All heavy atoms as a GROMACS GRO file, in nm:
protein
  426
    1MET      N    1   1.854  -0.322  -1.738
    1MET     CA    2   1.927  -0.440  -1.691
    1MET      C    3   1.826  -0.554  -1.691
    1MET      O    4   1.717  -0.544  -1.645
    1MET     CB    5   1.975  -0.414  -1.556
    1MET     CG    6   2.055  -0.523  -1.491
    1MET     SD    7   2.155  -0.468  -1.356
    1MET     CE    8   2.099  -0.586  -1.226
    2PRO      N    9   1.864  -0.671  -1.750
    2PRO     CA   10   1.779  -0.787  -1.759
    2PRO      C   11   1.743  -0.839  -1.628
    2PRO      O   12   1.826  -0.830  -1.534
    2PRO     CB   13   1.850  -0.895  -1.844
    2PRO     CG   14   1.974  -0.825  -1.900
    2PRO     CD   15   1.988  -0.699  -1.819
    3ILE      N   16   1.630  -0.898  -1.606
    3ILE     CA   17   1.586  -0.960  -1.484
    3ILE      C   18   1.605  -1.111  -1.500
    3ILE      O   19   1.559  -1.158  -1.596
    3ILE     CB   20   1.437  -0.922  -1.456
    3ILE    CG1   21   1.424  -0.773  -1.429
    3ILE    CG2   22   1.393  -0.999  -1.330
    3ILE    CD1   23   1.288  -0.728  -1.416
    4ALA      N   24   1.669  -1.169  -1.394
    4ALA     CA   25   1.695  -1.317  -1.400
    4ALA      C   26   1.644  -1.374  -1.275
    4ALA      O   27   1.648  -1.322  -1.162
    4ALA     CB   28   1.842  -1.347  -1.416
    5VAL      N   29   1.581  -1.488  -1.288
    5VAL     CA   30   1.528  -1.571  -1.173
    5VAL      C   31   1.591  -1.700  -1.179
    5VAL      O   32   1.576  -1.782  -1.269
    5VAL     CB   33   1.374  -1.585  -1.181
    5VAL    CG1   34   1.319  -1.665  -1.070
    5VAL    CG2   35   1.306  -1.450  -1.181
    6HIS      N   36   1.682  -1.725  -1.078
    6HIS     CA   37   1.757  -1.847  -1.074
    6HIS      C   38   1.717  -1.948  -0.959
    6HIS      O   39   1.746  -2.064  -0.962
    6HIS     CB   40   1.910  -1.818  -1.060
    6HIS     CG   41   1.963  -1.741  -1.172
    6HIS    ND1   42   1.977  -1.795  -1.301
    6HIS    CD2   43   1.999  -1.610  -1.191
    6HIS    CE1   44   2.029  -1.702  -1.383
    6HIS    NE2   45   2.042  -1.594  -1.321
    7THR      N   46   1.654  -1.892  -0.859
    7THR     CA   47   1.626  -1.972  -0.734
    7THR      C   48   1.482  -1.952  -0.701
    7THR      O   49   1.419  -1.859  -0.742
    7THR     CB   50   1.720  -1.929  -0.617
    7THR    OG1   51   1.681  -1.798  -0.574
    7THR    CG2   52   1.860  -1.945  -0.654
    8ASP      N   53   1.431  -2.033  -0.606
    8ASP     CA   54   1.299  -2.017  -0.553
    8ASP      C   55   1.286  -1.889  -0.480
    8ASP      O   56   1.180  -1.817  -0.483
    8ASP     CB   57   1.259  -2.128  -0.455
    8ASP     CG   58   1.241  -2.260  -0.527
    8ASP    OD1   59   1.194  -2.261  -0.650
    8ASP    OD2   60   1.259  -2.364  -0.468
    9GLU      N   61   1.390  -1.841  -0.413
    9GLU     CA   62   1.394  -1.721  -0.343
    9GLU      C   63   1.384  -1.600  -0.443
    9GLU      O   64   1.306  -1.497  -0.423
    9GLU     CB   65   1.519  -1.701  -0.258
    9GLU     CG   66   1.526  -1.789  -0.140
    9GLU     CD   67   1.576  -1.930  -0.178
    9GLU    OE1   68   1.636  -1.953  -0.279
    9GLU    OE2   69   1.543  -2.019  -0.094
   10ASP      N   70   1.454  -1.601  -0.556
   10ASP     CA   71   1.440  -1.504  -0.657
   10ASP      C   72   1.298  -1.496  -0.709
   10ASP      O   73   1.242  -1.392  -0.740
   10ASP     CB   74   1.536  -1.536  -0.780
   10ASP     CG   75   1.679  -1.526  -0.749
   10ASP    OD1   76   1.716  -1.453  -0.655
   10ASP    OD2   77   1.761  -1.574  -0.837
   11TYR      N   78   1.240  -1.617  -0.732
   11TYR     CA   79   1.102  -1.624  -0.777
   11TYR      C   80   1.007  -1.553  -0.681
   11TYR      O   81   0.912  -1.482  -0.725
   11TYR     CB   82   1.066  -1.773  -0.798
   11TYR     CG   83   0.938  -1.790  -0.869
   11TYR    CD1   84   0.934  -1.790  -1.013
   11TYR    CD2   85   0.812  -1.816  -0.802
   11TYR    CE1   86   0.800  -1.808  -1.084
   11TYR    CE2   87   0.696  -1.832  -0.868
   11TYR     CZ   88   0.690  -1.831  -1.009
   11TYR     OH   89   0.573  -1.847  -1.076
   12GLU      N   90   1.029  -1.583  -0.552
   12GLU     CA   91   0.945  -1.519  -0.447
   12GLU      C   92   0.962  -1.366  -0.454
   12GLU      O   93   0.857  -1.292  -0.442
   12GLU     CB   94   0.970  -1.577  -0.312
   12GLU     CG   95   0.925  -1.718  -0.290
   12GLU     CD   96   0.964  -1.778  -0.161
   12GLU    OE1   97   0.995  -1.698  -0.065
   12GLU    OE2   98   0.969  -1.897  -0.148
   13ARG      N   99   1.084  -1.324  -0.466
   13ARG     CA  100   1.107  -1.172  -0.469
   13ARG      C  101   1.038  -1.115  -0.601
   13ARG      O  102   0.988  -1.001  -0.599
   13ARG     CB  103   1.257  -1.146  -0.470
   13ARG     CG  104   1.312  -1.157  -0.336
   13ARG     CD  105   1.452  -1.093  -0.326
   13ARG     NE  106   1.554  -1.168  -0.407
   13ARG     CZ  107   1.622  -1.269  -0.366
   13ARG    NH1  108   1.604  -1.316  -0.244
   13ARG    NH2  109   1.709  -1.330  -0.437
   14ALA      N  110   1.044  -1.189  -0.703
   14ALA     CA  111   0.980  -1.141  -0.829
   14ALA      C  112   0.832  -1.135  -0.814
   14ALA      O  113   0.769  -1.036  -0.857
   14ALA     CB  114   1.010  -1.239  -0.946
   15GLN      N  115   0.772  -1.228  -0.738
   15GLN     CA  116   0.624  -1.221  -0.716
   15GLN      C  117   0.596  -1.103  -0.626
   15GLN      O  118   0.488  -1.031  -0.652
   15GLN     CB  119   0.579  -1.346  -0.641
   15GLN     CG  120   0.576  -1.465  -0.738
   15GLN     CD  121   0.531  -1.597  -0.661
   15GLN    OE1  122   0.581  -1.626  -0.556
   15GLN    NE2  123   0.436  -1.665  -0.721
   16GLN      N  124   0.677  -1.071  -0.530
   16GLN     CA  125   0.652  -0.959  -0.443
   16GLN      C  126   0.665  -0.831  -0.529
   16GLN      O  127   0.587  -0.736  -0.503
   16GLN     CB  128   0.756  -0.957  -0.327
   16GLN     CG  129   0.730  -1.060  -0.230
   16GLN     CD  130   0.836  -1.078  -0.125
   16GLN    OE1  131   0.950  -1.016  -0.141
   16GLN    NE2  132   0.820  -1.150  -0.021
   17ARG      N  133   0.756  -0.827  -0.616
   17ARG     CA  134   0.779  -0.706  -0.702
   17ARG      C  135   0.655  -0.683  -0.791
   17ARG      O  136   0.613  -0.572  -0.813
   17ARG     CB  137   0.907  -0.712  -0.781
   17ARG     CG  138   0.946  -0.594  -0.861
   17ARG     CD  139   0.964  -0.471  -0.779
   17ARG     NE  140   0.984  -0.353  -0.861
   17ARG     CZ  141   0.956  -0.231  -0.833
   17ARG    NH1  142   0.888  -0.204  -0.717
   17ARG    NH2  143   0.972  -0.137  -0.912
   18VAL      N  144   0.608  -0.793  -0.844
   18VAL     CA  145   0.491  -0.782  -0.932
   18VAL      C  146   0.379  -0.724  -0.848
   18VAL      O  147   0.305  -0.630  -0.902
   18VAL     CB  148   0.448  -0.918  -0.986
   18VAL    CG1  149   0.306  -0.919  -1.044
   18VAL    CG2  150   0.551  -0.964  -1.090
   19ALA      N  151   0.358  -0.766  -0.731
   19ALA     CA  152   0.249  -0.712  -0.641
   19ALA      C  153   0.273  -0.562  -0.616
   19ALA      O  154   0.178  -0.482  -0.621
   19ALA     CB  155   0.240  -0.789  -0.505
   20GLU      N  156   0.397  -0.521  -0.590
   20GLU     CA  157   0.432  -0.379  -0.570
   20GLU      C  158   0.392  -0.294  -0.694
   20GLU      O  159   0.334  -0.192  -0.687
   20GLU     CB  160   0.578  -0.359  -0.534
   20GLU     CG  161   0.618  -0.421  -0.399
   20GLU     CD  162   0.769  -0.422  -0.388
   20GLU    OE1  163   0.844  -0.370  -0.467
   20GLU    OE2  164   0.814  -0.474  -0.282
   21LEU      N  165   0.437  -0.352  -0.807
   21LEU     CA  166   0.411  -0.280  -0.938
   21LEU      C  167   0.270  -0.270  -0.969
   21LEU      O  168   0.219  -0.164  -1.015
   21LEU     CB  169   0.485  -0.350  -1.048
   21LEU     CG  170   0.639  -0.333  -1.049
   21LEU    CD1  171   0.701  -0.424  -1.151
   21LEU    CD2  172   0.679  -0.187  -1.076
   22ASN      N  173   0.192  -0.368  -0.937
   22ASN     CA  174   0.046  -0.371  -0.959
   22ASN      C  175  -0.023  -0.266  -0.875
   22ASN      O  176  -0.125  -0.208  -0.916
   22ASN     CB  177  -0.012  -0.506  -0.942
   22ASN     CG  178   0.013  -0.602  -1.057
   22ASN    OD1  179   0.025  -0.559  -1.165
   22ASN    ND2  180   0.021  -0.720  -1.030
   23ALA      N  181   0.037  -0.231  -0.760
   23ALA     CA  182  -0.027  -0.122  -0.677
   23ALA      C  183   0.018   0.020  -0.713
   23ALA      O  184  -0.040   0.112  -0.673
   23ALA     CB  185   0.017  -0.153  -0.534
   24ALA      N  186   0.121   0.024  -0.804
   24ALA     CA  187   0.172   0.154  -0.846
   24ALA      C  188   0.090   0.206  -0.969
   24ALA      O  189   0.023   0.133  -1.036
   24ALA     CB  190   0.316   0.136  -0.890
   25PRO      N  191   0.094   0.337  -0.990
   25PRO     CA  192   0.031   0.398  -1.111
   25PRO      C  193   0.089   0.343  -1.244
   25PRO      O  194   0.203   0.310  -1.246
   25PRO     CB  195   0.063   0.548  -1.092
   25PRO     CG  196   0.115   0.570  -0.960
   25PRO     CD  197   0.167   0.433  -0.910
   26ASP      N  198   0.007   0.342  -1.336
   26ASP     CA  199   0.049   0.292  -1.470
   26ASP      C  200   0.161   0.380  -1.528
   26ASP      O  201   0.150   0.506  -1.524
   26ASP     CB  202  -0.069   0.277  -1.558
   26ASP     CG  203  -0.157   0.169  -1.529
   26ASP    OD1  204  -0.119   0.072  -1.451
   26ASP    OD2  205  -0.276   0.169  -1.571
   27SER      N  206   0.255   0.318  -1.590
   27SER     CA  207   0.356   0.395  -1.660
   27SER      C  208   0.429   0.303  -1.759
   27SER      O  209   0.413   0.178  -1.748
   27SER     CB  210   0.463   0.454  -1.568
   27SER     OG  211   0.540   0.352  -1.514
   28LYS      N  212   0.496   0.356  -1.852
   28LYS     CA  213   0.570   0.274  -1.942
   28LYS      C  214   0.673   0.192  -1.876
   28LYS      O  215   0.703   0.072  -1.903
   28LYS     CB  216   0.641   0.359  -2.055
   28LYS     CG  217   0.547   0.427  -2.148
   28LYS     CD  218   0.559   0.371  -2.281
   28LYS     CE  219   0.464   0.447  -2.376
   28LYS     NZ  220   0.405   0.363  -2.469
   29GLU      N  221   0.744   0.248  -1.772
   29GLU     CA  222   0.851   0.174  -1.695
   29GLU      C  223   0.787   0.068  -1.625
   29GLU      O  224   0.844  -0.049  -1.624
   29GLU     CB  225   0.922   0.268  -1.603
   29GLU     CG  226   1.011   0.360  -1.667
   29GLU     CD  227   1.085   0.455  -1.558
   29GLU    OE1  228   1.105   0.403  -1.449
   29GLU    OE2  229   1.130   0.559  -1.598
   30LYS      N  230   0.672   0.084  -1.563
   30LYS     CA  231   0.602  -0.023  -1.492
   30LYS      C  232   0.572  -0.136  -1.584
   30LYS      O  233   0.593  -0.255  -1.560
   30LYS     CB  234   0.470   0.032  -1.431
   30LYS     CG  235   0.385  -0.082  -1.376
   30LYS     CD  236   0.251  -0.018  -1.318
   30LYS     CE  237   0.152  -0.130  -1.286
   30LYS     NZ  238   0.028  -0.072  -1.237
   31GLU      N  239   0.520  -0.108  -1.700
   31GLU     CA  240   0.488  -0.202  -1.809
   31GLU      C  241   0.603  -0.283  -1.847
   31GLU      O  242   0.597  -0.410  -1.858
   31GLU     CB  243   0.416  -0.136  -1.926
   31GLU     CG  244   0.358  -0.235  -2.032
   31GLU     CD  245   0.297  -0.154  -2.143
   31GLU    OE1  246   0.224  -0.059  -2.121
   31GLU    OE2  247   0.307  -0.205  -2.255
   32ARG      N  248   0.713  -0.216  -1.875
   32ARG     CA  249   0.835  -0.283  -1.911
   32ARG      C  250   0.888  -0.378  -1.807
   32ARG      O  251   0.927  -0.496  -1.836
   32ARG     CB  252   0.946  -0.188  -1.946
   32ARG     CG  253   0.924  -0.123  -2.092
   32ARG     CD  254   1.051  -0.048  -2.139
   32ARG     NE  255   1.074   0.073  -2.058
   32ARG     CZ  256   1.024   0.193  -2.088
   32ARG    NH1  257   0.962   0.211  -2.199
   32ARG    NH2  258   1.057   0.294  -2.012
   33GLU      N  259   0.887  -0.327  -1.676
   33GLU     CA  260   0.940  -0.412  -1.571
   33GLU      C  261   0.844  -0.533  -1.553
   33GLU      O  262   0.894  -0.647  -1.532
   33GLU     CB  263   0.939  -0.333  -1.445
   33GLU     CG  264   1.018  -0.418  -1.331
   33GLU     CD  265   1.048  -0.334  -1.206
   33GLU    OE1  266   1.034  -0.212  -1.214
   33GLU    OE2  267   1.088  -0.398  -1.114
   34LEU      N  268   0.710  -0.520  -1.561
   34LEU     CA  269   0.622  -0.632  -1.545
   34LEU      C  270   0.643  -0.734  -1.662
   34LEU      O  271   0.644  -0.857  -1.635
   34LEU     CB  272   0.472  -0.583  -1.554
   34LEU     CG  273   0.423  -0.525  -1.422
   34LEU    CD1  274   0.285  -0.453  -1.450
   34LEU    CD2  275   0.413  -0.622  -1.314
   35GLU      N  276   0.669  -0.688  -1.772
   35GLU     CA  277   0.696  -0.780  -1.890
   35GLU      C  278   0.824  -0.854  -1.866
   35GLU      O  279   0.837  -0.980  -1.887
   35GLU     CB  280   0.701  -0.702  -2.022
   35GLU     CG  281   0.565  -0.656  -2.072
   35GLU     CD  282   0.575  -0.580  -2.199
   35GLU    OE1  283   0.675  -0.583  -2.269
   35GLU    OE2  284   0.467  -0.517  -2.234
   36ALA      N  285   0.928  -0.785  -1.814
   36ALA     CA  286   1.061  -0.847  -1.790
   36ALA      C  287   1.048  -0.950  -1.676
   36ALA      O  288   1.098  -1.064  -1.687
   36ALA     CB  289   1.159  -0.745  -1.756
   37LEU      N  290   0.969  -0.920  -1.573
   37LEU     CA  291   0.946  -1.014  -1.468
   37LEU      C  292   0.870  -1.136  -1.513
   37LEU      O  293   0.904  -1.251  -1.478
   37LEU     CB  294   0.875  -0.943  -1.353
   37LEU     CG  295   0.950  -0.842  -1.263
   37LEU    CD1  296   0.854  -0.761  -1.184
   37LEU    CD2  297   1.046  -0.925  -1.174
   38ALA      N  298   0.769  -1.108  -1.595
   38ALA     CA  299   0.694  -1.224  -1.641
   38ALA      C  300   0.782  -1.321  -1.732
   38ALA      O  301   0.777  -1.447  -1.714
   38ALA     CB  302   0.574  -1.173  -1.726
   39ASP      N  303   0.862  -1.263  -1.814
   39ASP     CA  304   0.955  -1.342  -1.895
   39ASP      C  305   1.050  -1.432  -1.812
   39ASP      O  306   1.075  -1.544  -1.826
   39ASP     CB  307   1.038  -1.256  -1.992
   39ASP     CG  308   0.944  -1.195  -2.103
   39ASP    OD1  309   0.838  -1.250  -2.116
   39ASP    OD2  310   0.991  -1.105  -2.172
   40ALA      N  311   1.106  -1.353  -1.709
   40ALA     CA  312   1.206  -1.422  -1.622
   40ALA      C  313   1.139  -1.539  -1.535
   40ALA      O  314   1.196  -1.643  -1.519
   40ALA     CB  315   1.275  -1.319  -1.530
   41MET      N  316   1.020  -1.508  -1.488
   41MET     CA  317   0.951  -1.606  -1.412
   41MET      C  318   0.908  -1.722  -1.491
   41MET      O  319   0.921  -1.836  -1.454
   41MET     CB  320   0.826  -1.544  -1.340
   41MET     CG  321   0.866  -1.433  -1.236
   41MET     SD  322   0.733  -1.344  -1.173
   41MET     CE  323   0.650  -1.462  -1.068
   42LEU      N  324   0.860  -1.700  -1.612
   42LEU     CA  325   0.824  -1.806  -1.707
   42LEU      C  326   0.951  -1.896  -1.738
   42LEU      O  327   0.941  -2.019  -1.731
   42LEU     CB  328   0.758  -1.755  -1.834
   42LEU     CG  329   0.718  -1.856  -1.938
   42LEU    CD1  330   0.621  -1.959  -1.884
   42LEU    CD2  331   0.668  -1.789  -2.059
   43ALA      N  332   1.061  -1.830  -1.768
   43ALA     CA  333   1.185  -1.909  -1.797
   43ALA      C  334   1.222  -2.001  -1.680
   43ALA      O  335   1.257  -2.119  -1.698
   43ALA     CB  336   1.297  -1.814  -1.839
   44PHE      N  337   1.211  -1.942  -1.559
   44PHE     CA  338   1.238  -2.018  -1.442
   44PHE      C  339   1.146  -2.140  -1.430
   44PHE      O  340   1.189  -2.249  -1.400
   44PHE     CB  341   1.239  -1.930  -1.317
   44PHE     CG  342   1.253  -2.006  -1.194
   44PHE    CD1  343   1.384  -2.041  -1.145
   44PHE    CD2  344   1.147  -2.038  -1.104
   44PHE    CE1  345   1.397  -2.115  -1.034
   44PHE    CE2  346   1.165  -2.102  -0.990
   44PHE     CZ  347   1.290  -2.149  -0.950
   45GLU      N  348   1.013  -2.111  -1.440
   45GLU     CA  349   0.919  -2.218  -1.429
   45GLU      C  350   0.951  -2.335  -1.534
   45GLU      O  351   0.937  -2.449  -1.508
   45GLU     CB  352   0.777  -2.163  -1.457
   45GLU     CG  353   0.731  -2.075  -1.347
   45GLU     CD  354   0.603  -1.999  -1.379
   45GLU    OE1  355   0.547  -2.022  -1.480
   45GLU    OE2  356   0.569  -1.912  -1.288
   46LEU      N  357   0.981  -2.292  -1.662
   46LEU     CA  358   1.014  -2.393  -1.768
   46LEU      C  359   1.131  -2.473  -1.727
   46LEU      O  360   1.132  -2.596  -1.740
   46LEU     CB  361   1.023  -2.322  -1.901
   46LEU     CG  362   0.900  -2.263  -1.953
   46LEU    CD1  363   0.931  -2.182  -2.081
   46LEU    CD2  364   0.798  -2.376  -1.984
   47ARG      N  365   1.235  -2.405  -1.678
   47ARG     CA  366   1.358  -2.484  -1.634
   47ARG      C  367   1.329  -2.581  -1.521
   47ARG      O  368   1.370  -2.686  -1.518
   47ARG     CB  369   1.468  -2.390  -1.598
   47ARG     CG  370   1.535  -2.314  -1.712
   47ARG     CD  371   1.661  -2.240  -1.670
   47ARG     NE  372   1.645  -2.152  -1.561
   47ARG     CZ  373   1.607  -2.025  -1.558
   47ARG    NH1  374   1.581  -1.970  -1.680
   47ARG    NH2  375   1.590  -1.947  -1.446
   48ARG      N  376   1.252  -2.531  -1.422
   48ARG     CA  377   1.217  -2.608  -1.308
   48ARG      C  378   1.134  -2.732  -1.350
   48ARG      O  379   1.155  -2.841  -1.304
   48ARG     CB  380   1.139  -2.524  -1.208
   48ARG     CG  381   1.114  -2.598  -1.074
   48ARG     CD  382   1.036  -2.512  -0.983
   48ARG     NE  383   0.906  -2.464  -1.051
   48ARG     CZ  384   0.839  -2.358  -1.006
   48ARG    NH1  385   0.876  -2.295  -0.904
   48ARG    NH2  386   0.725  -2.331  -1.066
   49ASP      N  387   1.042  -2.709  -1.445
   49ASP     CA  388   0.956  -2.817  -1.489
   49ASP      C  389   1.037  -2.923  -1.563
   49ASP      O  390   1.022  -3.049  -1.551
   49ASP     CB  391   0.839  -2.766  -1.576
   49ASP     CG  392   0.740  -2.693  -1.501
   49ASP    OD1  393   0.739  -2.698  -1.374
   49ASP    OD2  394   0.653  -2.628  -1.564
   50GLU      N  395   1.128  -2.876  -1.648
   50GLU     CA  396   1.214  -2.973  -1.721
   50GLU      C  397   1.307  -3.054  -1.628
   50GLU      O  398   1.331  -3.171  -1.646
   50GLU     CB  399   1.301  -2.893  -1.822
   50GLU     CG  400   1.229  -2.846  -1.941
   50GLU     CD  401   1.317  -2.756  -2.037
   50GLU    OE1  402   1.436  -2.748  -2.015
   50GLU    OE2  403   1.256  -2.704  -2.132
   51ALA      N  404   1.349  -2.990  -1.523
   51ALA     CA  405   1.441  -3.054  -1.424
   51ALA      C  406   1.359  -3.161  -1.351
   51ALA      O  407   1.418  -3.264  -1.309
   51ALA     CB  408   1.501  -2.960  -1.328
   52GLN      N  409   1.237  -3.142  -1.331
   52GLN     CA  410   1.145  -3.236  -1.259
   52GLN      C  411   1.109  -3.357  -1.343
   52GLN      O  412   1.073  -3.464  -1.284
   52GLN     CB  413   1.027  -3.172  -1.204
   52GLN     CG  414   1.051  -3.074  -1.091
   52GLN     CD  415   0.931  -2.998  -1.042
   52GLN    OE1  416   0.820  -3.012  -1.107
   52GLN    NE2  417   0.946  -2.918  -0.938
   53GLU      N  418   1.120  -3.346  -1.473
   53GLU     CA  419   1.077  -3.458  -1.566
   53GLU      C  420   1.183  -3.562  -1.566
   53GLU      O  421   1.295  -3.561  -1.547
   53GLU     CB  422   1.057  -3.402  -1.703
   53GLU     CG  423   0.925  -3.323  -1.704
   53GLU     CD  424   0.897  -3.263  -1.845
   53GLU    OE1  425   0.976  -3.286  -1.939
   53GLU    OE2  426   0.794  -3.202  -1.856
   0.00000   0.00000   0.00000
């Protein structure tokens, strides 16, 4: 299931999840979720930056 970040609260939850995953043992699932979180967080940051301009 794709990860989407639409609000500041979603972004904060995503950051918390990244911290949880970083504390977990390495696995393919962990790597995939970290990549999905990074993509979703970056997309949110770009949308937020464009809205501020």
